[in-house]
N, C-alpha and C positions, 0 to 999 in steps of 0.2 A: 504494500500500500504506500502511495506517495505522500507528499507533504501538502496536499491540497485541502479543500474544504471538507471532502469526504472523510479524510483522516481526522480532521478536527472534530467532526461530529461523532465519528466512531469512538474517539478517545473519551468524549463526554458520556456517551452511552455506557461504555465500560466502567467509567469512574462512578456513575450513579446507579449502575446495575439496572438499567431500564430495558423493558421488553420492546424490541423493535416494532412488533405488531401494534402495541399500545401507542407508541410514539407517533406512528404515521396514520393511526385510525382516523378516518374521515377526511384525510388529506391526500394520501397517495397509497399505492400498494407497497408491501414490504420488499417485493422484488425490485421495484423502482428505486427504493432507497438503497438497496444493496448495490445497484449500479453506480450510485453516487460514491459509495465507500471505496470502490475499486477504480474510480476515475473514468468510468465509461459514460457517465451522464452528469450533466449539471441541471439541477432543478431550476425552474424559473424563479424569479425574484420573490414572488409572493409565497410560494411553497417553501422556499428556503427560509424566509422570514418566520413562517409559522413553526417550522421544525426547530429553528434556533430558539424561538420564544418558548416552546414547550420544554426545551432543554434548560431553560432558565438563563440563556445567554442574552444579555442586553446588547443590542446591535446599534446603539446610538452612536458609537464611535466607528462604526463601519462605513466605508464608502462603497457604493455600488456602481458597477459599470453594467449598464442594462442593454438588452436587445431592444429593437425598435418597439415591439408590441408592449413589453413590460414598461418601457419608458412612457408610452402613450397612456397606458392604464394608470400609471402614477400621476401623470399630469391631470387626467380626468378626475382622479380622487381629490387632488388638491382643489380643482374647480368646484366639485360637488360639496366638499367640506366648507369651502369659502362661502358658498351660497347658503348652506345650512346655518352658518354663523350669522350671516347678514340677513337671514330670513327671506331670501328670494326663492320661495318654495316652488313657484310656478315654473322656474327654469330648470329644476332638478330632474324631472322625469325624462326630459329629452336627453340629458347627459347620462342618466342611468341606462337608458335604452342603448346608447352608444357603448357604454361600459360593458353591459351585459353581452352584447354582440362580440366585442373584442375578447372578453374573458370566458367565453362559452366553454363548458366542459370541465371547469375547475370549481370545486366546492367552496373554496375560500372566496372566490369572486361572487358566487351566488349568495353566500352568507352576507357579504358586504352590501349587495343590492337590497336584500330584504331588511337589513339593519337600517339602511338609509330610508327606505320606504316606511318603515315603522316610525322613525323619527319625524318624518314629514306628517304622517297620519296623527302622531301624538300632538303635534303643534297646531294642526289646522283641522283635524277631524275627530274621529271616534277613538277615545283612549283605549277601549277594550280591543278594537281592531288593531291598534298599535301593538298591544300585548301579543295577539295572535301572530302578527307578522314577525315579532321578535322571536317567538317560539320556533317558527319556521326557519328563521335565520340561524338559530342555535343548532337545530337538527342537522344542518349541512355538515358541520365538522365535529359535533358532539352528538351523534345519533342516539346514544344510550343514556344521555343526560349525565348528571353528577353521581358518581358511585365510587366505592373504594377501589383504588387501583387505577383510576382514570388519570391520564396525564394532560394537564391543561396549560396553555400559555396565558400570559397576562391579559391579552385582549379577550380571550375566551372567558376568563374569570370575570372580567368586567361586564361582558355580555350577560353571563349568568346572573350576576348581582343585579344588573339593570332590570332583567326580566322579572326576577323574584320581587324586586322593589316595586315595580309598576303593577305587577299582578296583585300584590298586597294592597297598594295604595288605592287602586281603582277597582278592586274586587269587593266581595262581601266582607264586611268587617266583623267576622265571627271570631270567637275565642279560639276555635280550631285553626282558622287561617292565621291568626296572630301567632299562635304557638308554632305552627309549621314554619312561618317566616323567621321567627327568632331562632329556631333550631337550625335552619339553613345558614343563617348568619354565623352562628357559633361554629358550625362545621366548616364553613368557608374560612373563617378566621384561623381555625386550627390548620386547615390545609395550607393557607398562605404562610402561616408561621412555621410549619414543618417542611414544606416543599420549596418555597421560594427563598433561595439563599441570598440573592442580590438585594441589598438594603434599599437601593433606589427604586427597584421594581416593587418591592414590598411597600415602600412609602407611597407609591402611586396608586396602590390598591386599597390599603388599609382605611383611608377616610370613607370609602364607599361602603365599608362594612361596619365600622365602629360607631358612626353617628347614631344609627338606629339601635344598636346594642346599648349604647349609653342611655338613650331615651327610654328603653325598656327597663333598665336598672333604676332610673329615676322614677318611673311610674310605680315601681315596687318599693320605692324609698330606700333602695340599696345604694346610698350615696357614696360610700367608701369604694364599693366596686366600680361605680360609675366614674369616680375620680381616677382610679387606677388605670382603667382602660383609656380614659380621656388623656391623661398625662403621658401614657405610653405612646399614643398616636401623635401627640404634639411633639414629643422628643424625637420620634422617628422622622417626622416631617421637617423639623428644624435642622436636624443633623444632616439631612440630605438636601437641604435648600429647596424644598418643595412648598409652594404657596397653596396649591389646590387643597381645599378642605381645612386649612389652618385656622382661618377666621371662624368657621363654624364650630370647631372644637374649642377655640378660645371662649366663644360665647357660652357654650355648654359648661365649660369649667367655671366661668363666672357665676352661672346659675347654681351649679353644685355647691360653690363656696357659701351660698346663702343658707345652706342646710347643715354644714359641718363647721367645726372649729378650725379656723385658719388664721395664721399670723397676719396682723394688719399690714406688715410690709409686703407680704406675698400678695395680698389682695391689691395693694397699690401697684405693685410691679405688673400684675396681670391687667389691671386697668390701663396702664401706660402702653402695654403691648397691644391691647385691643384698640386703643385710640390711634396708635401708629398704623395698624392694619386697616382700620376704617379709612384713614386718610389715604392710604395706598390704593384702596379700592374706590376711592372718591365718593361713592354713593353709600358707603357704610356696609358693604357686603356684596357677595356674588349673587347674580340673578339666579333664582331657583331653577329655571329651565336649563341653564347652562350646565348644571350638574349632571344632566342626563347624557350630554354629548360624550362619546368615547373618543372617536378620532384616533389617528395614528400619529406618533411622533414623526415630525418631518425629518427624513433621512437625507443624507448627502447622496444625490443620484446624478449620474451623468449618462448621456447616450453614448454607447460604445464608440461610435465613430467621432463624436465630438472630442472624446478623450484622445483618441489616436491622432486626430488632426492637430490637437493642441500640443501633444508630445512631438509630433513631426515638426511643427513650427519651432518648438523650443530647441531642438537639436539641428535646426536648419537643414532638414532632410527634404529633398524634392519628392514629388509624387512618383517620379520615374524611379528614383532610388528605392523608395518604399515598395513599389510594385515589383521590381526585380523580376524574378521568374514566376511570380504568383499571378500577377494581373498585368494587363496593359495599362499605361498611364491614364488613358481615358476612363478605364473602369474605376480606378482609385478616385478620380475626379467626380464621377457620377455617384459613387458610394458616399463620399464626404459631403456631397450636396443633397443627399437623401433621395436621389433619383433611382438608385439601385440597391437592392437588398444584398447582403453578403451572407454566404452560408457559414454554418458554425465552424466547419473544419478550417476554412481559410481564415476566418476571424481569429481562431485560436492560434494559428501560425503567426499572424501579425502581432497579436498580443504577446506571444512568447518572445518575439524579436525585441519588444520593448520591455521585457521582464515582467509582464503582467500575467500572472499564472491562473487566475480564476475570476469568475464573475462576481464573487463576493470576496472582499479582502479587507483586512484591517489596515488603516492608513498610518497607524502608529507603530505597532509591533508586528513583526513577521514571526509567527509561531503557531504550532499545533498543540501547544501546552496550555490548556485552559487556565491553569493556575496563574500563568503569567498575566493573562488578561484580567483575571479577578484581582490580582495584586495591583495591576495598573489602574483599575477602577478605584480601588481603595486609596491609592496614591493621589488620584485626582481630587478625592474628597478632602484629604489633608492639605492638598495644594490650595484648595479654595479657602481653607481655614488658616493658611499661611503658617502651618506647623512644620517648619522646614526640617527639623530633626526627624520627625515621623516620615516625611517624604524621602529623606536620604536612606532611612532604614528600609523602606519598601523598595527603593531603587536597587539596593544591594540584594534584596531577596529575589527580585525579578531576574537579576544576573545569574542566579543559580538555576533558573528554569531552562527548559529545552528551547533554545532560540535558534533561528536560522542565522547562518553567517552572512548577514545582509547589511548593506550600507544604510538601509532604513533603520535597523536596530542600532547601529553605531551612531546615527544621527540622533535617535531617541535619547540615548544616554548622554551624549555630548551636550545636547540642548538642556535637558532637565537638570543634569548635575551642574551645569554652568549657572542656571537660575538659582539653584540651592546655594552654591558657593558665594554667589554675589549677594543673595539675600542675607546670608550669615556673615557677610563682610570679610570673606576669605580672599576675595579678589576685587580689584577696583574696576571702575567703569571701562577703562581702556582695554584691560585684559578680558572683561566680560564681552565687550563688542567683538574682539578678535575670536573668542570662543564661539560666539554666535555665527560669525562669518564662516569659520571653519566648518561648523555643523551644516550650514546651508550648502557649502561647496561640496559636501559629500554626495549630494544628489543633483546638484545643478552645476553647470560649468561656471567658471569665474565671471565670464562675460556672456550673459544670455538676455534674450528679449523679454523683459519682465511683463510688458503690456500684453504680448501675444503668447505668453508662456502658460502651460498647464501646471498648476500648483496643487500639491496635496495640502491637507489641513495642517500637517506638521510644518511644512515649509512656510505657510502663511503665518503660523504662530511665531516662527523664528524671525521672519521678516518684520513682523509687527514689533517684536522685542528689540530688534536692531533700531527701529524708528524711535521707540521709547527711550532707549539708552542714549541715543544721539541727542534727544531733547534734554535729558538729564545732564548731559555733558555741556549744555549751553549752545548746541548747534541747532537752534530752533527752526531756522529757515530751511536748512537741509532736511531736518526731520519732517517738516510740513510737506515739502516737495515729495519726499520719499513716501509719506503716508498717502498723498494724493495719487501717486503712481500705483500704490497697492490697491486703492479703491477703484481706480480705472481698470486695473487688471481683473479684479473680482467682478 
């Protein structure tokens, strides 16, 4: 088995002792997944997203190089979700029809279509009809519902919670229904606590579960239990810099404090936090209907030929040189302008020529060792908190993982260690700038066309840091020009 995405997924399956049949249930066949393991096939963007999601792998730091159809489907999703947010419901059905046609044959696409239709129905039509549409949406990738042993991704968990929440809220308010809903929330809370290892993913799900659990505790006057769950959720959200659900939990905690003995200073501190959050949200809170929207985190996506064209410009390679023995120059021109489709085999050859090995790749670390990516995510959290000692410790741990001998990895360590050393005053501004330039030159020629260049996220971070350090060194005019060039490039 090679060092591609298939090996990456296989390592995670082995590590978590997951059944392959359960992992791909409702998404694809086990035999299809097996072909990915041995490098015979690459799943499309959406299937790969779901598989990684079910494995608990956060893909926010992944860049995706997409085939034409997947790219078009992504753009359609962005348009649909934009109209949902702006409440232009009359324009959505036409976009959904186009989406459904392009995504025909895949359960994850059908699930998305029914989810969006449910949301539209919820806002402008019959709430119960919305619940039925949500149920159909769920059945596409979770045909047997929530049961012991099922493997769920974060988006599927959110869909299940949304369905149960709306079913309870707009159904018959019987004691039996209330008990059933409460039991579901407790089971889901336990599932997320036991199965979701990534703290950021957990923090994005918890608020959807715990708000109603806290309210149930308060109805029973179990205020200490309510406080414990509420504080747990607030701590999880703040540690991971997530605002969604924070204000609602702060409001609930203030209400709980009216019924239990709390130090006056703690009450005042909570009051100040509440005041600051209300100011942040301007109107004093999130709109209720926005809490129902799930949506997908915006990923960094690029159309495969946009990337290849960008890299070709960066290295000043002519179309004729790129075409070589594979295509005529006119074919390359037609492909880059979108007038001709390229088959997978030829595209793979061209990507390999540029050192791009797979359709899904991490722009920061080249590795098939999932522990390295987990440590890198932890490092980023400490980075946000400017706890440089912790960042350094985690960088050293990442070095012990199985990493590819790649200039991308060398650049990663050069850049991050440079920032740590400068922040801890171990090197001065001039040395830091030289370290940053050296890190950048690992993947880019010393003289390259910045405006027409294809830049990875890591390269953008380095260039931005160079601009900042130039400003701190008093070279404000040069820094401003440099920053403007970056903006123009992006």
